[in-house]
MIRO-285374 format. One record per residue (C-alpha): chain; x, y, z. Coordinates in Angstrom, 3 decimals, padded with zeros to 6 digits. Layout:
BEGIN
   cadena         px         py         pz
        A          X          Y          Z
...
//
This chain:
BEGIN
   cadena         px         py         pz
        A    000.000    000.000    000.000
        A    002.872    002.382    000.637
        A    003.673    002.473   -003.115
        A    000.193    003.704   -004.039
        A   -000.605    007.360   -004.597
        A   -003.691    008.609   -002.768
        A   -005.644    011.836   -003.118
        A   -004.616    014.961   -001.212
        A   -007.911    014.787    000.667
        A   -007.336    011.226    001.849
        A   -003.793    011.998    002.985
        A   -004.970    015.101    004.838
        A   -007.666    013.127    006.647
        A   -005.351    010.250    007.564
        A   -002.809    012.721    008.935
        A   -005.501    014.134    011.208
        A   -006.547    010.647    012.313
        A   -002.956    009.736    013.129
        A   -002.357    012.886    015.168
        A   -005.501    012.268    017.186
        A   -004.887    008.582    017.967
        A   -001.266    009.256    018.945
        A   -002.528    011.808    021.456
        A   -005.038    009.238    022.765
        A   -002.285    006.671    023.203
        A   -000.234    009.147    025.225
        A   -003.273    009.596    027.468
        A   -003.389    005.846    028.056
        A   -006.391    005.025    025.862
        A   -006.232    001.670    024.049
        A   -009.239    001.733    021.727
        A   -011.187    004.375    019.821
        A   -014.386    004.436    017.787
        A   -014.943    006.065    014.395
        A   -017.460    008.344    016.122
        A   -014.761    009.589    018.523
        A   -012.363    010.182    015.637
        A   -015.089    012.101    013.810
        A   -015.940    014.213    016.839
        A   -012.304    015.195    017.440
        A   -011.247    015.858    013.839
        A   -014.485    017.395    012.601
        A   -014.556    014.922    009.711
        A   -017.944    013.370    008.970
        A   -018.291    009.985    010.686
        A   -019.391    008.322    007.430
        A   -016.225    009.666    005.775
        A   -014.102    008.269    008.609
        A   -015.693    004.826    008.242
        A   -015.233    004.892    004.463
        A   -011.552    005.805    004.830
        A   -010.866    003.057    007.350
        A   -012.738    000.504    005.233
        A   -010.950    001.614    002.057
        A   -007.558    001.136    003.674
        A   -008.550   -002.256    005.036
        A   -008.562   -001.179    008.684
        A   -011.094   -003.162    010.670
        A   -012.454   -002.664    014.151
        A   -014.501   -004.781    016.525
        A   -018.218   -004.219    016.931
        A   -018.943   -002.648    020.287
        A   -015.238   -002.063    020.978
        A   -013.894    000.054    018.145
        A   -010.347    000.103    016.822
        A   -007.169   -000.880    018.614
        A   -005.091    002.312    018.794
        A   -001.723    000.565    018.352
        A   -003.042   -001.155    015.220
        A   -004.361    002.149    013.872
        A   -001.045    003.914    014.434
        A    000.853    001.118    012.699
        A   -001.542    001.155    009.745
        A   -001.524    004.939    009.388
        A    002.276    005.030    009.660
        A    002.636    002.447    006.899
        A    000.197    004.251    004.625
        A    001.632    007.713    005.192
        A    005.281    006.630    005.306
        A    005.777    007.881    008.871
        A    007.406    004.645    010.019
        A    010.902    006.113    009.867
        A    012.733    009.195    011.050
        A    012.698    012.215    008.747
        A    015.453    014.811    009.104
        A    014.605    018.502    008.820
        A    016.585    021.698    008.447
        A    015.084    024.802    010.056
        A    015.957    028.087    008.381
        A    015.455    030.981    010.769
        A    016.235    031.173    014.484
        A    013.957    034.095    015.321
        A    010.795    033.938    017.421
        A    008.977    031.656    014.990
        A    011.987    029.363    014.653
        A    012.319    029.130    018.428
        A    008.635    028.218    018.723
        A    009.027    025.448    016.144
        A    012.048    024.072    018.003
        A    009.964    023.848    021.167
        A    007.120    022.012    019.438
        A    007.533    018.499    020.824
        A    004.905    016.923    018.560
        A    007.452    016.853    015.722
        A    009.568    014.242    017.463
        A    006.523    012.149    018.369
        A    005.817    011.644    014.678
        A    009.398    010.893    013.684
        A    010.427    014.359    012.498
        A    013.843    015.422    013.738
        A    015.221    018.932    013.323
        A    018.815    018.169    012.433
        A    020.199    021.678    011.816
        A    019.188    025.289    012.447
        A    020.462    028.025    010.121
        A    020.421    031.806    010.267
        A    022.235    034.758    008.686
        A    022.285    037.008    011.764
        A    025.826    037.248    013.210
        A    024.279    037.922    016.609
        A    022.536    034.521    016.556
        A    025.035    032.324    014.697
        A    026.943    030.101    017.115
        A    024.364    030.329    019.888
        A    022.564    027.237    021.147
        A    018.763    027.283    021.040
        A    016.757    024.343    022.417
        A    019.806    022.121    022.102
        A    020.645    023.199    018.532
        A    023.687    025.275    017.632
        A    022.734    027.909    015.058
        A    024.784    027.526    011.875
        A    025.691    030.201    009.347
        A    023.379    029.828    006.357
        A    026.421    030.043    004.096
        A    027.247    026.505    005.238
        A    023.858    025.148    004.175
        A    024.936    023.848    000.780
        A    027.877    021.893    002.177
        A    025.680    020.298    004.843
        A    022.991    019.399    002.302
        A    025.567    017.441    000.316
        A    025.631    014.866    003.118
        A    022.212    013.788    001.881
        A    020.339    013.224    005.146
        A    017.984    016.227    004.977
        A    014.563    015.607    003.389
        A    012.541    018.648    004.440
        A    013.375    022.325    004.944
        A    011.264    024.610    007.131
        A    011.350    028.268    006.106
        A    010.827    030.535    009.133
        A    012.521    033.753    008.054
        A    011.292    037.376    007.717
        A    009.075    037.864    004.625
        A    011.652    040.054    002.909
        A    014.206    037.232    003.010
        A    011.873    034.406    002.000
        A    012.628    034.223   -001.728
        A    016.375    034.763   -001.311
        A    016.589    031.936    001.215
        A    014.348    029.754   -000.971
        A    016.789    030.206   -003.860
        A    019.620    029.104   -001.572
        A    017.641    026.009   -000.555
        A    016.842    025.100   -004.153
        A    020.483    025.425   -005.214
        A    021.495    023.314   -002.224
        A    019.163    020.536   -003.367
        A    016.083    020.892   -001.147
        A    013.074    019.041   -002.593
        A    010.425    019.865    000.020
        A    009.999    023.292    001.638
        A    007.485    024.095    004.361
        A    006.875    027.832    004.033
        A    005.974    029.455    007.359
        A    006.378    032.991    006.020
        A    003.494    035.247    005.014
        A    004.609    035.563    001.381
        A    004.457    033.150   -001.568
        A    007.743    031.715   -002.819
        A    008.735    030.582   -006.292
        A    010.460    027.243   -006.880
        A    011.098    024.911   -009.837
        A    008.403    022.267   -010.557
        A    010.484    019.526   -008.911
        A    010.452    021.297   -005.526
        A    007.295    020.808   -003.461
        A    006.145    023.758   -001.351
        A    003.661    023.503    001.502
        A    002.523    026.880    002.832
        A    001.385    027.399    006.416
        A    000.007    030.919    006.558
        A   -002.111    031.868    009.612
        A   -003.809    034.660    007.648
        A   -004.886    032.164    004.999
        A   -006.296    029.905    007.709
        A   -008.191    032.822    009.261
        A   -009.655    033.821    005.898
        A   -010.671    030.214    005.329
        A   -012.362    030.202    008.730
        A   -014.145    033.457    007.841
        A   -016.234    031.497    005.337
        A   -017.715    029.411    008.140
        A   -018.348    032.472    010.287
        A   -020.149    034.170    007.408
        A   -022.066    031.262    005.861
        A   -022.829    028.699    008.528
        A   -024.274    030.773    011.337
        A   -021.303    030.431    013.683
        A   -020.819    034.160    013.460
        A   -024.159    034.767    015.145
        A   -023.489    032.656    018.213
        A   -022.354    035.529    020.442
        A   -024.631    038.199    019.072
        A   -027.412    039.573    021.278
//
């Protein structure tokens, strides 16, 4: 199954399922129902059942799904059953927050290096990572262990740093800046923009009645 290509929607939903059941396991829970998964993720319960059935994941009537089995299945499908090394570009406030986000390690993502161009930051240790001069990025990339780059730099530096990453050989860039970046077709970019998320949420406030909840 790991060699198959699934739709973006299916991968997005499975990622949400995995995050939720991992959190349940950490709380000591051993089983979960599709209804509980639906309630937590906001994904329609019928959709959850269809996904689990499609991927051949079976539960027990009256009991639900074994959480360990779910995690193993989701990991195999999503390719999360190995450690993925990440380079973080930017050691400012956003970069520091990402370094403190422990959920990354729980899902097998390891921040291997932290880069910055600020002489006042280079050489300092932040959350156990020594900040490296970005001019060394290309040489470090040649070692071939980095699979993902996280871009957490000021907007004005985003494209310049992206160009450095592309030349160094980065194939996947997670863009945490507030500006779009341009890359060649063979470089995948995932953008995480809080403004975009807020605008997306605005639709629900405007069209579903949620916006009237607190009105008198």
